[in-house]
TORRO-250475 format. One record per residue (C-alpha): x, y, z; residue in one letter. Coordinates in nm, 4 decimals. Layout:
NODE         px         py         pz   resn
NODE          X          Y          Z      A
...
This chain:
NODE         px         py         pz   resn
NODE    -0.0247     0.0103    -0.0190      X
NODE     0.2838     0.2428     0.0794      X
NODE     0.4815     0.1586    -0.2411      X
NODE     0.1594     0.2713    -0.4205      X
NODE     0.1022     0.5774    -0.2642      X
NODE     0.5030     0.6864    -0.3413      X
NODE     0.4227     0.5928    -0.7226      X
NODE     0.0716     0.8333    -0.6830      X
NODE     0.2766     1.0898    -0.4955      X
NODE     0.5431     1.0693    -0.8286      X
NODE     0.3541     1.0921    -1.0828      X
NODE     0.1464     1.3457    -0.9331      X
NODE     0.4578     1.5728    -0.8736      X
NODE     0.5578     1.4284    -1.2955      X
NODE     0.2569     1.5515    -1.4093      X
NODE     0.2932     1.8983    -1.1996      X
NODE     0.5665     2.0176    -1.3759      X
NODE     0.3911     1.9119    -1.7434      X
NODE     0.1924     2.1817    -1.8560      X
NODE    -0.1095     2.1540    -2.1119      X
NODE    -0.1580     2.3218    -2.4603      X
NODE    -0.4059     2.6595    -2.4010      X
NODE    -0.5991     2.7535    -2.6698      X
NODE    -0.6021     3.1796    -2.7809      X
NODE    -0.8572     3.3425    -2.9289      X
NODE    -0.7101     3.6340    -3.1071      X
NODE    -0.9209     3.9492    -3.0645      X
NODE    -0.7055     4.2859    -3.0139      X
NODE    -0.8654     4.5514    -2.9139      X
NODE    -0.7135     4.8915    -2.9996      X
NODE    -0.7212     5.2467    -2.9093      X
NODE    -0.7917     5.4938    -3.2098      X
NODE    -0.8613     5.8387    -3.1717      X
NODE    -1.2135     5.8726    -3.3988      X
NODE    -1.1255     6.1470    -3.6798      X
NODE    -1.2079     6.1985    -4.1080      X
NODE    -0.8267     6.1342    -4.1817      X
NODE    -0.9854     5.9199    -4.4552      X
NODE    -1.2300     6.1505    -4.6128      X
NODE    -1.4476     5.8460    -4.6997      X
NODE    -1.1582     5.6974    -4.9234      X
NODE    -1.2581     5.3309    -5.0050      X
NODE    -1.0200     5.0430    -4.8118      X
NODE    -0.9985     4.7230    -4.9210      X
NODE    -0.8556     4.4839    -4.5970      X
NODE    -0.7322     4.2007    -4.6975      X
NODE    -0.5454     3.9867    -4.3376      X
NODE    -0.3011     3.7399    -4.3902      X
NODE    -0.1191     3.5025    -4.1937      X
NODE     0.2637     3.4459    -4.3037      X
NODE     0.3808     3.2478    -4.0509      X
NODE     0.5418     2.8774    -4.1252      X
NODE     0.3537     2.7227    -3.8004      X
NODE     0.0174     2.7729    -3.6024      X
NODE     0.1385     2.7405    -3.2389      X
NODE     0.2536     3.0620    -3.1564      X
NODE     0.5440     2.8900    -2.9172      X
NODE     0.5329     2.6269    -2.6598      X
NODE     0.4584     2.7575    -2.2417      X
NODE     0.7893     2.5715    -2.1889      X
NODE     0.7839     2.2979    -1.8652      X
NODE     0.9059     1.9381    -1.9472      X
NODE     0.7462     1.8545    -2.1553      X
NODE     0.7515     2.2105    -2.3820      X
NODE     0.6689     1.9985    -2.7168      X
NODE     0.3037     1.9061    -2.6387      X
NODE     0.2338     2.2709    -2.3802      X
NODE     0.1957     2.4399    -2.7458      X
NODE    -0.0101     2.7615    -2.7215      X
NODE    -0.2911     2.7427    -3.0169      X
NODE    -0.4485     2.9985    -3.1487      X
NODE    -0.8621     2.9469    -3.1200      X
NODE    -1.0109     3.1347    -3.3795      X
NODE    -0.9180     3.2297    -3.7782      X
NODE    -0.5895     3.5106    -3.7110      X
NODE    -0.6403     3.6686    -4.0630      X
NODE    -0.9921     3.7390    -3.9979      X
NODE    -0.9204     3.8549    -3.6696      X
NODE    -0.6371     4.1031    -3.7820      X
NODE    -0.8509     4.2486    -4.0653      X
NODE    -1.1749     4.2739    -3.8665      X
NODE    -0.9403     4.5293    -3.6194      X
NODE    -0.7492     4.6920    -3.8889      X
NODE    -1.0995     4.7598    -4.0885      X
NODE    -1.2492     4.9252    -3.7555      X
NODE    -0.9905     5.1440    -3.6724      X
NODE    -0.9904     5.2640    -4.0278      X
NODE    -1.3495     5.3066    -4.0231      X
NODE    -1.3280     5.5362    -3.7080      X
NODE    -1.0290     5.7418    -3.8856      X
NODE    -1.3001     5.7611    -4.1254      X
NODE    -1.2430     5.5645    -4.3748      X
NODE    -1.4890     5.3626    -4.5990      X
NODE    -1.3627     4.9783    -4.4815      X
NODE    -1.6318     4.8282    -4.4185      X
NODE    -1.8402     4.8908    -4.7679      X
NODE    -1.5345     4.9873    -5.0389      X
NODE    -1.6004     5.0728    -5.4070      X
NODE    -1.4189     4.9110    -5.6899      X
NODE    -1.1632     5.1726    -5.6894      X
NODE    -1.0564     5.1030    -5.3219      X
NODE    -0.7143     5.1053    -5.2370      X
NODE    -0.6120     4.7413    -5.0974      X
NODE    -0.4411     4.6760    -4.7630      X
NODE    -0.2886     4.3482    -4.6757      X
NODE    -0.1942     4.3272    -4.3468      X
NODE     0.0894     4.0264    -4.2751      X
NODE     0.1543     3.8757    -3.9497      X
NODE     0.4957     3.7585    -4.0545      X
NODE     0.5973     3.6403    -3.6648      X
NODE     0.4215     3.6378    -3.3429      X
NODE     0.6886     3.4000    -3.1043      X
NODE     0.6006     3.3156    -2.7728      X
NODE     0.9145     3.2015    -2.5899      X
NODE     0.9788     3.0824    -2.2589      X
NODE     1.2953     3.0968    -2.0761      X
NODE     1.4295     2.7578    -2.0254      X
NODE     1.3622     2.4579    -1.7597      X
NODE     1.0663     2.3736    -1.5715      X
NODE     0.9549     2.6754    -1.4018      X
NODE     0.8708     2.9340    -1.6465      X
NODE     0.9178     3.3002    -1.4666      X
NODE     0.9660     3.4719    -1.8035      X
NODE     0.8416     3.5211    -2.1205      X
NODE     0.9454     3.6503    -2.4031      X
NODE     0.7150     3.7736    -2.7365      X
NODE     0.8185     3.8679    -3.0743      X
NODE     0.6095     4.0187    -3.3497      X
NODE     0.6496     4.1446    -3.6894      X
NODE     0.3269     4.3191    -3.8723      X
NODE     0.4010     4.4717    -4.2323      X
NODE     0.1523     4.6452    -4.4555      X
NODE     0.1539     4.6769    -4.8056      X
NODE    -0.1161     4.9299    -4.9499      X
NODE    -0.1649     4.8934    -5.3615      X
NODE    -0.3565     5.1750    -5.6075      X
NODE    -0.3128     5.0744    -5.9508      X
NODE     0.0892     5.0837    -5.9959      X
NODE     0.1880     5.2477    -5.6801      X
NODE     0.2339     5.0739    -5.3549      X
NODE     0.3453     5.2044    -5.0167      X
NODE     0.4820     4.9741    -4.7175      X
NODE     0.4942     5.0209    -4.3937      X
NODE     0.6389     4.7037    -4.1034      X
NODE     0.6002     4.7285    -3.7289      X
NODE     0.7974     4.5439    -3.5345      X
NODE     0.8009     4.5054    -3.1331      X
NODE     0.9489     4.2749    -2.8663      X
NODE     0.8053     4.2723    -2.4882      X
NODE     0.9703     4.0791    -2.1930      X
NODE     0.7320     3.9388    -1.9336      X
NODE     0.8171     3.8612    -1.6460      X
NODE     0.5427     3.6826    -1.3739      X
NODE     0.5605     3.5151    -1.0418      X
NODE     0.4227     3.2212    -1.1684      X
NODE     0.3983     3.0275    -1.5045      X
NODE     0.1841     3.2370    -1.7334      X
NODE    -0.2664     3.1280    -1.7001      X
NODE    -0.4425     3.0837    -1.9875      X
NODE    -0.6032     3.4544    -1.9454      X
NODE    -0.2487     3.6061    -1.8773      X
NODE    -0.1546     3.4677    -2.2297      X
NODE    -0.4220     3.5459    -2.4099      X
NODE    -0.3201     3.9180    -2.3049      X
NODE     0.0237     3.9364    -2.3793      X
NODE     0.0243     3.8110    -2.7210      X
NODE    -0.3455     4.0047    -2.8049      X
NODE    -0.1773     4.3159    -2.6588      X
NODE     0.1642     4.3062    -2.8523      X
NODE    -0.0659     4.2644    -3.1958      X
NODE    -0.2633     4.5407    -3.0585      X
NODE     0.0167     4.7708    -3.0299      X
NODE     0.1947     4.7105    -3.3689      X
NODE    -0.1726     4.7652    -3.5760      X
NODE    -0.1950     5.0632    -3.3361      X
NODE     0.1372     5.1487    -3.4996      X
NODE    -0.0366     5.1001    -3.8604      X
NODE    -0.3295     5.3172    -3.7943      X
NODE    -0.1211     5.6220    -3.6528      X
NODE     0.1204     5.5728    -3.9526      X
NODE     0.1114     5.9554    -4.1176      X
NODE     0.2385     5.8275    -4.4217      X
NODE     0.0803     5.5034    -4.4462      X
NODE    -0.2514     5.6761    -4.4106      X
NODE    -0.1731     5.9839    -4.6569      X
NODE    -0.1282     5.6909    -4.9005      X
NODE    -0.4720     5.5576    -4.8068      X
NODE    -0.6468     5.8380    -4.8001      X
NODE    -0.5352     5.9043    -5.1825      X
NODE    -0.1517     6.0582    -5.1942      X
NODE     0.0536     5.8157    -5.4012      X
NODE     0.4047     5.9363    -5.2541      X
NODE     0.3443     6.0374    -4.8758      X
NODE     0.5771     6.1906    -4.7498      X
NODE     0.7860     6.3279    -5.0942      X
NODE     0.8411     6.7272    -5.0088      X
NODE     0.9929     6.7991    -5.3496      X
């Protein structure tokens, strides 16, 4: 009986070090100050996930290859919806764009969740690269928005904490896109924004 109890306790200790997969809902919330910078110009927003993998990374721990962070919804649609809503608040027509609309392709190139090595995770690094390419006829304008964040926690992050960290870094990159004066000027009709000549 005592040996059985010892085996059970050992099993509980080992399982306590293993982290289960988590499914993350991608739903970035951006802060945009309403304006009419867009003058009702049409913009067709397209979201793209250019990452070569589905997961954001591993939660770490003993069995890090199975303790994955996986999106629970369509990342492309979540990005497009967030950008579309932001542009609408800025005075663009992003909900019902016409045939003459400027196309804005927003690509998630990188979103990596990297826990510190070891069985106990108290630090997480996140790295993100978001690229936007606006096209109108033969003219294009691009912007790249990068971010790296370090989070330190007393305990291994929970599902809610991981969801917030991932959505926060994505939201900040989208906010930078929506605050990029040259990108907004191009979307509003200026073919060569920033050209002072």
